[in-house]
N, CA and C atoms as a LAMMPS dump frame, in Angstrom:
ITEM: TIMESTEP
0
ITEM: NUMBER OF ATOMS
345
ITEM: BOX BOUNDS ff ff ff
-5.0000000000000000e+02 5.0000000000000000e+02
-5.0000000000000000e+02 5.0000000000000000e+02
-5.0000000000000000e+02 5.0000000000000000e+02
ITEM: ATOMS id mol type element x y z
1 1 1 N -352.61 -219.76 441.763
2 1 2 C -353.342 -218.574 442.25
3 1 3 C -354.779 -218.509 442.887
4 2 1 N -355.505 -219.603 442.703
5 2 2 C -356.676 -219.544 443.019
6 2 3 C -356.692 -219.769 444.452
7 3 1 N -355.875 -220.005 445.259
8 3 2 C -355.929 -220.081 446.869
9 3 3 C -355.708 -219.175 447.61
10 4 1 N -355.311 -217.802 446.688
11 4 2 C -354.999 -216.623 447.175
12 4 3 C -356.385 -216.178 447.935
13 5 1 N -356.411 -215.629 449.002
14 5 2 C -357.319 -215.024 449.602
15 5 3 C -357.848 -213.687 448.714
16 6 1 N -358.855 -213.243 448.716
17 6 2 C -359.444 -212.132 447.984
18 6 3 C -359.474 -211.121 448.738
19 7 1 N -358.828 -209.711 448.507
20 7 2 C -359.004 -208.619 449.293
21 7 3 C -360.176 -208.111 449.612
22 8 1 N -360.567 -207.712 450.746
23 8 2 C -361.903 -207.655 451.253
24 8 3 C -362.179 -206.228 450.473
25 9 1 N -363.787 -206.274 450.081
26 9 2 C -364.278 -205.481 448.757
27 9 3 C -364.402 -204.085 450.025
28 10 1 N -364.173 -202.992 449.268
29 10 2 C -364.446 -201.574 449.966
30 10 3 C -365.694 -201.346 450.107
31 11 1 N -366.227 -201.019 451.56
32 11 2 C -367.324 -200.666 451.807
33 11 3 C -368.376 -199.725 450.902
34 12 1 N -369.325 -199.656 450.433
35 12 2 C -370.094 -198.798 449.8
36 12 3 C -370.204 -197.468 450.588
37 13 1 N -370.075 -196.192 450.123
38 13 2 C -369.818 -195.031 451.011
39 13 3 C -371.456 -194.614 451.498
40 14 1 N -372.412 -195.246 450.896
41 14 2 C -373.718 -194.907 451.173
42 14 3 C -374.364 -195.858 452.315
43 15 1 N -373.946 -196.505 452.348
44 15 2 C -373.9 -197.875 453.795
45 15 3 C -373.256 -197.483 454.986
46 16 1 N -373.5 -198.236 455.999
47 16 2 C -372.858 -197.978 457.271
48 16 3 C -372.317 -199.61 457.166
49 17 1 N -371.643 -199.914 458.352
50 17 2 C -370.966 -201.05 458.582
51 17 3 C -372.46 -202.386 458.346
52 18 1 N -373.075 -202.037 458.722
53 18 2 C -374.238 -202.809 459.203
54 18 3 C -375.098 -203.406 457.424
55 19 1 N -374.716 -202.38 456.822
56 19 2 C -375.487 -202.559 455.634
57 19 3 C -376.781 -201.558 455.559
58 20 1 N -376.888 -200.711 456.513
59 20 2 C -378.271 -199.751 456.348
60 20 3 C -377.525 -198.602 455.823
61 21 1 N -378.421 -198.167 454.909
62 21 2 C -378.106 -197.121 453.828
63 21 3 C -378.221 -195.675 454.867
64 22 1 N -377.118 -194.91 454.585
65 22 2 C -377.177 -193.687 455.457
66 22 3 C -378.081 -192.635 455.012
67 23 1 N -378.158 -191.561 456.056
68 23 2 C -379.11 -190.631 455.886
69 23 3 C -378.639 -189.721 454.524
70 24 1 N -377.477 -188.913 454.306
71 24 2 C -377.023 -188.706 453.165
72 24 3 C -377.395 -189.373 451.791
73 25 1 N -377.06 -190.83 452.045
74 25 2 C -377.427 -191.341 450.391
75 25 3 C -378.887 -191.509 450.153
76 26 1 N -379.663 -191.592 451.137
77 26 2 C -380.997 -191.607 450.781
78 26 3 C -381.763 -190.266 450.246
79 27 1 N -381.217 -189.266 451.338
80 27 2 C -381.487 -187.635 450.812
81 27 3 C -380.858 -187.54 449.537
82 28 1 N -379.91 -187.873 448.881
83 28 2 C -379.359 -187.573 447.471
84 28 3 C -380.216 -188.566 446.636
85 29 1 N -380.61 -189.73 446.857
86 29 2 C -381.537 -190.458 445.809
87 29 3 C -382.666 -189.636 445.716
88 30 1 N -383.301 -189.277 446.975
89 30 2 C -384.675 -188.614 446.928
90 30 3 C -384.439 -187.095 445.752
91 31 1 N -383.295 -186.494 446.347
92 31 2 C -383.381 -185.197 445.513
93 31 3 C -382.873 -185.479 444.287
94 32 1 N -382.485 -186.503 443.584
95 32 2 C -382.074 -186.714 442.062
96 32 3 C -383.396 -187.321 441.756
97 33 1 N -384.408 -187.874 442.184
98 33 2 C -385.167 -188.12 441.397
99 33 3 C -386.47 -187.242 441.58
100 34 1 N -386.627 -186.361 442.707
101 34 2 C -387.151 -185.052 442.501
102 34 3 C -386.835 -184.258 441.441
103 35 1 N -385.085 -184.053 441.228
104 35 2 C -385.041 -183.28 440.21
105 35 3 C -385.342 -183.683 439.009
106 36 1 N -385.356 -185.198 438.409
107 36 2 C -385.714 -185.536 437.322
108 36 3 C -387.287 -185.33 437.121
109 37 1 N -388.01 -185.587 438.318
110 37 2 C -389.583 -185.026 437.936
111 37 3 C -389.654 -183.772 437.592
112 38 1 N -388.668 -182.93 438.104
113 38 2 C -389.016 -181.469 437.885
114 38 3 C -388.925 -181.164 436.694
115 39 1 N -387.357 -181.747 436.019
116 39 2 C -387.293 -181.934 434.787
117 39 3 C -388.452 -182.116 433.681
118 40 1 N -388.851 -183.175 434.086
119 40 2 C -390.057 -183.672 433.411
120 40 3 C -391.075 -182.722 433.046
121 41 1 N -391.54 -182.055 434.216
122 41 2 C -392.507 -181.154 434.206
123 41 3 C -392.273 -179.842 433.234
124 42 1 N -391.16 -179.497 433.436
125 42 2 C -390.549 -178.292 432.707
126 42 3 C -390.624 -178.691 431.055
127 43 1 N -390.354 -179.843 430.64
128 43 2 C -390.439 -180.164 429.267
129 43 3 C -392.198 -180.304 429.053
130 44 1 N -392.777 -180.637 429.687
131 44 2 C -394.4 -181.06 429.364
132 44 3 C -394.896 -179.332 428.945
133 45 1 N -395.762 -179.375 427.692
134 45 2 C -396.104 -178.191 427.36
135 45 3 C -397.474 -177.526 428.195
136 46 1 N -397.949 -178.643 428.888
137 46 2 C -399.334 -178.216 429.319
138 46 3 C -399.151 -177.679 430.942
139 47 1 N -397.916 -177.758 431.454
140 47 2 C -397.55 -177.255 432.623
141 47 3 C -397.464 -175.854 432.85
142 48 1 N -397.555 -175.207 433.677
143 48 2 C -397.232 -173.876 433.342
144 48 3 C -395.694 -173.7 433.53
145 49 1 N -395.04 -174.426 433.902
146 49 2 C -393.318 -174.257 434.039
147 49 3 C -392.89 -174.571 432.46
148 50 1 N -393.524 -175.456 432.072
149 50 2 C -393.302 -175.857 430.516
150 50 3 C -393.616 -174.724 429.184
151 51 1 N -394.387 -173.47 429.733
152 51 2 C -394.452 -172.898 428.675
153 51 3 C -393.75 -171.223 428.947
154 52 1 N -393.414 -170.719 428.013
155 52 2 C -392.639 -169.448 427.882
156 52 3 C -393.184 -168.193 428.738
157 53 1 N -393.032 -167.332 429.099
158 53 2 C -393.328 -166.11 429.786
159 53 3 C -394.307 -165.597 428.931
160 54 1 N -393.242 -165.408 427.618
161 54 2 C -394.757 -164.859 426.547
162 54 3 C -396.119 -165.536 426.452
163 55 1 N -395.846 -166.737 426.102
164 55 2 C -397.327 -167.517 426.116
165 55 3 C -398.177 -167.36 427.396
166 56 1 N -397.374 -167.456 428.63
167 56 2 C -398.21 -167.23 429.794
168 56 3 C -398.766 -165.957 429.666
169 57 1 N -398.255 -164.931 429.205
170 57 2 C -398.715 -163.592 429.035
171 57 3 C -399.73 -163.215 428.032
172 58 1 N -399.872 -163.961 426.947
173 58 2 C -400.688 -163.82 426.009
174 58 3 C -401.843 -164.815 426.45
175 59 1 N -401.867 -165.729 427.056
176 59 2 C -402.887 -166.504 427.397
177 59 3 C -403.754 -165.652 428.811
178 60 1 N -403.019 -164.57 429.313
179 60 2 C -403.8 -163.961 430.341
180 60 3 C -404.386 -162.678 429.549
181 61 1 N -403.642 -162.504 428.463
182 61 2 C -404.48 -161.193 427.716
183 61 3 C -405.683 -161.629 427.255
184 62 1 N -405.542 -162.97 426.621
185 62 2 C -406.671 -163.777 425.849
186 62 3 C -408.106 -163.781 426.821
187 63 1 N -407.849 -164.072 427.962
188 63 2 C -408.708 -164.378 429.13
189 63 3 C -409.417 -163.151 429.329
190 64 1 N -408.426 -162.009 429.562
191 64 2 C -408.815 -160.687 429.81
192 64 3 C -409.661 -160.074 428.88
193 65 1 N -409.171 -160.287 427.692
194 65 2 C -410.234 -159.748 426.651
195 65 3 C -411.643 -160.531 426.549
196 66 1 N -411.594 -161.798 426.934
197 66 2 C -412.683 -162.397 426.824
198 66 3 C -413.652 -162.151 428.053
199 67 1 N -413.186 -161.656 429.085
200 67 2 C -414.032 -161.159 430.224
201 67 3 C -414.632 -159.924 429.76
202 68 1 N -413.787 -158.894 429.142
203 68 2 C -414.071 -157.568 428.892
204 68 3 C -415.028 -157.507 428.251
205 69 1 N -415.084 -158.534 426.987
206 69 2 C -416.005 -158.506 425.857
207 69 3 C -417.629 -158.945 426.662
208 70 1 N -417.494 -160.156 427.483
209 70 2 C -418.587 -160.326 428.274
210 70 3 C -419.221 -159.294 429.274
211 71 1 N -418.457 -158.326 429.58
212 71 2 C -418.84 -157.534 430.237
213 71 3 C -419.492 -156.434 429.405
214 72 1 N -419.121 -156.094 428.146
215 72 2 C -419.582 -155.433 427.447
216 72 3 C -420.832 -155.795 426.857
217 73 1 N -420.821 -156.965 426.591
218 73 2 C -422.128 -157.65 426.136
219 73 3 C -423.297 -157.415 427.092
220 74 1 N -423.145 -157.547 428.27
221 74 2 C -423.945 -157.352 429.385
222 74 3 C -424.369 -156.173 429.941
223 75 1 N -423.537 -155.139 429.448
224 75 2 C -423.986 -153.892 429.776
225 75 3 C -424.663 -153.196 428.316
226 76 1 N -424.735 -153.95 427.409
227 76 2 C -425.133 -153.311 426.241
228 76 3 C -426.794 -153.821 426.299
229 77 1 N -427.346 -154.719 427.095
230 77 2 C -428.534 -155.093 427.116
231 77 3 C -429.126 -154.032 427.815
232 78 1 N -430.484 -153.398 427.612
233 78 2 C -430.95 -152.34 428.057
234 78 3 C -432.146 -153.384 428.893
235 79 1 N -432.203 -152.713 430.47
236 79 2 C -433.098 -153.373 431.352
237 79 3 C -434.568 -152.949 430.826
238 80 1 N -435.347 -153.931 431.519
239 80 2 C -436.968 -153.562 430.819
240 80 3 C -437.572 -152.57 432.154
241 81 1 N -438.208 -151.65 431.381
242 81 2 C -439.042 -150.588 432.173
243 81 3 C -439.875 -151.336 432.65
244 82 1 N -440.045 -151.067 433.917
245 82 2 C -441.464 -151.508 435.031
246 82 3 C -442.4 -150.696 434.727
247 83 1 N -443.412 -151.215 434.316
248 83 2 C -444.915 -150.672 433.963
249 83 3 C -445.509 -150.731 435.11
250 84 1 N -446.092 -149.401 435.41
251 84 2 C -447.308 -149.551 436.693
252 84 3 C -448.188 -149.891 436.62
253 85 1 N -448.689 -150.861 437.41
254 85 2 C -449.96 -151.26 437.475
255 85 3 C -451.077 -150.915 438.613
256 86 1 N -452.171 -150.886 438.616
257 86 2 C -453.085 -150.783 439.843
258 86 3 C -453.97 -151.922 440.009
259 87 1 N -454.068 -152.223 441.355
260 87 2 C -455.162 -153.325 441.5
261 87 3 C -456.5 -152.927 441.127
262 88 1 N -457.318 -154.081 440.557
263 88 2 C -458.513 -153.896 440.259
264 88 3 C -459.416 -153.477 441.366
265 89 1 N -460.844 -153.077 441.029
266 89 2 C -461.57 -152.742 441.584
267 89 3 C -461.974 -153.824 442.651
268 90 1 N -462.265 -154.93 442.038
269 90 2 C -462.757 -156.148 443.022
270 90 3 C -461.478 -156.666 443.589
271 91 1 N -460.213 -156.74 443.483
272 91 2 C -459.218 -157.023 444.181
273 91 3 C -459.416 -155.858 445.728
274 92 1 N -459.482 -154.893 445.228
275 92 2 C -459.594 -153.656 446.457
276 92 3 C -460.893 -153.864 447.46
277 93 1 N -461.711 -154.468 446.627
278 93 2 C -463.165 -154.761 447.671
279 93 3 C -463.004 -155.965 448.332
280 94 1 N -462.211 -156.809 447.793
281 94 2 C -461.651 -158.275 448.857
282 94 3 C -460.608 -157.747 449.818
283 95 1 N -459.959 -157.192 449.517
284 95 2 C -459.089 -156.663 450.509
285 95 3 C -459.596 -156.027 451.89
286 96 1 N -460.619 -155.046 451.327
287 96 2 C -461.091 -154.278 452.278
288 96 3 C -462.007 -155.096 453.165
289 97 1 N -462.689 -156.11 452.431
290 97 2 C -463.822 -157.027 453.442
291 97 3 C -463.008 -157.809 453.994
292 98 1 N -461.924 -158.56 453.777
293 98 2 C -461.198 -159.426 454.588
294 98 3 C -460.544 -158.627 455.885
295 99 1 N -460.169 -157.031 455.721
296 99 2 C -459.604 -156.673 456.773
297 99 3 C -460.494 -156.495 457.78
298 100 1 N -462.004 -156.21 457.263
299 100 2 C -462.993 -155.946 457.915
300 100 3 C -463.381 -157.138 459.047
301 101 1 N -463.333 -158.313 458.178
302 101 2 C -463.781 -159.475 458.877
303 101 3 C -462.473 -159.996 460.11
304 102 1 N -461.367 -159.729 459.688
305 102 2 C -460.248 -159.725 460.726
306 102 3 C -460.169 -158.861 461.837
307 103 1 N -460.876 -157.662 461.669
308 103 2 C -460.844 -156.32 462.791
309 103 3 C -462.154 -157.194 463.689
310 104 1 N -463.006 -157.5 463.091
311 104 2 C -464.346 -157.971 463.797
312 104 3 C -463.74 -159.293 464.788
313 105 1 N -463.075 -160.152 464.292
314 105 2 C -462.648 -161.34 465.011
315 105 3 C -461.797 -160.723 466.315
316 106 1 N -460.787 -159.832 466.016
317 106 2 C -459.82 -159.213 467.037
318 106 3 C -460.832 -158.623 468.103
319 107 1 N -461.707 -157.977 467.547
320 107 2 C -462.488 -157.099 468.728
321 107 3 C -463.257 -158.018 469.497
322 108 1 N -463.696 -158.911 469.274
323 108 2 C -464.215 -159.684 470.182
324 108 3 C -463.465 -160.825 471.142
325 109 1 N -462.187 -160.702 471.057
326 109 2 C -461.231 -161.167 471.783
327 109 3 C -460.757 -160.26 473.277
328 110 1 N -461.375 -159.019 472.926
329 110 2 C -461.328 -158.315 474.285
330 110 3 C -461.808 -158.815 475.624
331 111 1 N -461.702 -157.962 476.661
332 111 2 C -462.391 -158.52 477.938
333 111 3 C -463.67 -158.857 477.754
334 112 1 N -464.508 -159.685 478.367
335 112 2 C -465.677 -159.88 478.639
336 112 3 C -466.11 -159.307 479.728
337 113 1 N -467.415 -158.724 479.443
338 113 2 C -467.958 -158.691 480.931
339 113 3 C -468.693 -159.462 481.719
340 114 1 N -467.995 -159.883 482.956
341 114 2 C -468.467 -161.115 483.831
342 114 3 C -469.063 -160.515 484.912
343 115 1 N -469.3 -159.458 485.111
344 115 2 C -470.013 -158.918 486.142
345 115 3 C -471.419 -159.454 486.507
């Protein structure tokens, strides 16, 4: 019986006659790999998909309470009252003197009498 020819093997349904994978087989492989990666993410407790709705709700409530507490703390601080101040006599005199000097300089810029 060793001389009997072996029957031809059935072609793999995921490949065409030339041995090139078909579009459907490639899509199926990608979808199964993507599905397993999604399943891994659901199992990880660090991802939002892995946590339950109650855990996510509690986390949001805790964050909201912290923000509210921070707002209350900042609202409790009284702003400093501005104390009115007046310029000193010397600074007033210096200001008036500099204004007079600037005015005198500008008054000299007018028309000159060339007649």
